[in-house]
N, C-alpha and C positions, 0 to 999 in steps of 0.2 A: 863554660863556667858552671859550676853546680851550686845550687842554692837551696837550702833547707830552712824550716821554720820550727823553733822549738821554745819551750817555756822558760828556759835558763840560759844564761850566757855560756858560750862553749869556749873550750881550749883549743889551740891549734896544733894538731899533729903534724908531722912532717909531711904525710900525704892525707888528703881528705878523703872520706867515706861517702858514697851515694847514700841517700835516704832522707826522709822528711818526717815531722812530727806535727801534731795538730798545733795550730797557733792559738794564743790566748793572751789576755791582758797581763801586763807584767808590772812588777814593782822592782826597780834595780836594788841590788845589794851595795854593800860598802865599795868604794872605789878601790882601785888596785893599790897596794902598799908599795909607795916609793918614797924615797928621800925628798924633803921639801926642797932641798938644793937642786934636785933634777926635774922639777915641775914648773913650767912657766905659764900654766893656764890659771887665770884668776878664779877662786872658789865661787860657786853659785849655790843657792839654797837648793837643798835635795827635796823634790817633790815626787808625790805619787804620779805615776805615768800611764798613758792609755795605749803605750806602744806594745809591740810583739817583738821578741827576740828573732833574729835571723842570723843565718851563718852563711857566709860566702866564701868561695874558693877563688884565690888568685891565680894567675897565670903560672906563677912559680909554686903552686900547690900548697900554699898555707891556707888554713881554715881560719876565718876571722869572725868576731863576734860583732852583730850590729844592733840597732833598734830601728823599728819601722812604725811610723804613725800613718795609717791609711787616711786619705783625704775623706772629708765629710760629704763633698758633693758627689752627684751621680756623673757630673761631666768630668772630662779628663782633666787632672790638676797639674798645675806647674810643680816641678819637684825641687826641693831644697836639701842639699847634702851637707852636714855639720861635720867639721874636723877638729878635733881636740888638740892641745898642745903637748909638747913632749913631756913625758913623766905623769900626765893625767890620764883620764879615760873618758868614755861617752857619757858616763853619767853627769859628768859636769855641765852637760848641754840638755839635760832633761827639760828643764823649764823653757828654755829657747824653743826646744822641739814641740812642746806643748802649745805654745802660744802660736807657733807658726802653722800647725795643723787647723787650730782654730780660725785663722785667717784664710784658708783655702788652700794650703800646700799640702803636697805629700812629702813627708819628711823622713830622712834617715841620718842616724848618727852612728859612727863607726869607732870601734876599738882597733887603731892601726896596730900593726905586727909589734909584738913584745910589749903590749900595754892592755890592762883590764882583762877581758875574756880572751883575748887574742895571744896571751903568753904561752909560749912552748919552748921547748929545749932549744929549738933553732932560733928563737926570737924573744929575748928577755931583756927589757930596757933596764931592770936593775942590775943585770949582770955587764952591761956595757959601761965599764968603769972609767974610760978615757975619751977624750973629745973625738978621736978618729973613729973608735967602734961607735960611738952615738952618730956621728955624722953618716957613717955608712947605713947604720939601721935606719936613720930617719930618711935618708935618700931613697932606700928600697921601699918605703912606705908609700911612695908615689904609685907604685903597683896597686896598693890597697885601695886608694881614691879612684883609681880607673875602675877596678872591680866594683866598687860600691856604686859609682856612677852608671855603669852598665846594668847593674841589678835594678836600679832605681827605674831607669829609662825603658827598660823591657816590661815593667808591669803594666797590666792592661789599663788600670785606672790613672795612669800617669801620662801626661803629654811627652811623647818621645823626643821632642826637639827643644824642651824648656827646662833647662836646669840651672839653678843658681847654687853657687858654692859658698859656704861660709868657713872661714878659717879662724881659729883662736890663737893668740901668740905664735909659736912656731909653726903651728897648724896653717898659717896664712901662707908660708912658702909652699906647702903641698897644695893648698887650694889654688894659688896662683899658677902653679906648675901645670895643674891639670886643665885650667881655664885657657892656658896657651895652646893647648893641643886638642881641645875637644870643641868642635864647632857647635854642639848642642848647648854650650854654656852661655846663658843670656846675661848674667850679672853676677857680681862678685862681692861678698861682704868680708872685709878684713877687720877683725876686732883685736885691739891691741898689738898692732902689727910692729915687728922689730926691723930697724934698718937693714940688718943682715941676720940670717938665721942658718946655722950649720953650713956656712960657706955659701949661701945663696943671697944674693943682693936683692931686696924687694923692690927698691927703687927701679933698678934697671929692669927687673922683671916686669913691672907696671908698664915701663915705656915700651917694651917689646910686644905687651897685651894689645897695644892699639887703641881702639876707641870703645873697648867693652866697658859699659857702666859699671863703676866700682864705688862703693862705700866704705870709708875709713872710719873707723869707730874707736875712740881712745879717750882716757881720762883728760881732763883740762891740763893736768900737769906733765902729760906727755904730748902736747898738741905740736911741739916743735918737731917731732919725729914725722907726724902724718902731714903737717903743712909743707915740710921739706919734700916728701914724697910727691904730693900734689904739684908743688912748683916744678919739680924736675919733669914730671909728665906733661904738664901743661906748656913748658918751654919746648918739649920735644913734638908736641902736637900742634905747634905754632898757634898757641892760644886757644885751641878748641879744648874745652873743659868737659872732661868725660869722668871726673873723679870728685866726689863729694865728701865732705868731712862732717862727722857728727860727734860732738864732744859731751861727755858726761861729768858729773861732779864727784863720782866715786873716786877713791884712791886708784892708782894703776893696777894693784893687786886684787881689787875687788870690783872691776868694772861689770863682770857677768852678773854682779848681785845689784846693780843699779837698777831701780824700778822703771826707769824711763827707757832702757836699752832696747828690750823687746820690741816695744812699741815703735820706736824710732826705725829700727831695723825693718820690721814688717811693713810699716808705712811706705818706706822708701822702696822696699823691694816690689811691692804691689804696684806701685807706679811704673815701674820698668818692664814686669813680665806678665802682669795680669790683662788678659784680653779686654780691650776697651769696649763699654756697653753703649 
C-alpha cells in the first residue's frame, strides 16, 4: 500500500504514483456535487478542521482521498475510522472527527471510490445511473475501507490492534462488512443504519458479527429499525446483549447535526476501547 500526505484532496487516477508532500492543517472545500436523491447521509454543519489530507492506494490501484486527525496524547491512541454514506463525502464527518480526536482517538475519514476527492474516470458515483451500477460500485468500496484501516493501524502513534469503525447511512454496510473480517476491530458505531443497503442485510450481518460491541444511533422516528436489529441479534445470541441503542431527537435526515450525537458516541466508545486506568 502506498500512502502520501498532501494539502489538498486528491483525485484517483487508474494507477497511483509514488511520492509524498508536506502535511499541514486543512480546511475542507465544498462536498462533491451529487443529486440529493443519490445521497443518504444526513447533513452536518461544516466546520474548520485540524486534520491533514492523506492519499491511500487500494489493492486494485485506485488512489483515494482521506482526512487524518493525529491524536493529542503521546501514548498510542485507539483508532476511529469514519465511513460516509452513498452520494456524500468525508466532509460530512468533519465535526465528528474533530470531536473524537479531542476525546483521545486517532481519526480518519475517507472519500470512498467515486465520491469527493476519490472521483476518477474508473469510479464516479454521479455516473452510476442505475441500481445495479451503484450496487457494484458500493460493493467495491469495501476495498477502500480495508485500505484505510490498514493505513490507520500502521501509524506509529496508533494502537495497532484497537480499531473502531463508524458507518453513516449506507456506509453502515461497509463498516459492518469490515468489522466481520478484521480482528483488530474492537467496536462498531452505526448511525442511521438501514435494514437493507445495496443488497446487504444489516440485521443478518450483525448476527454474523457475533459479540462485537455495537452502538446503533438513529432518530426517534426511526427507532423501529434499530430496535428490530437489536432484537434479531439478541435472539441469535441467546439473550446476551452486545448491541446498545442511542436515539436522538433530530429528524432522520439531520441526525449528524444533533448536538448530542457526538458526545453520546464518544462516551460509549471510550467505555468500550479506552484502557482502564
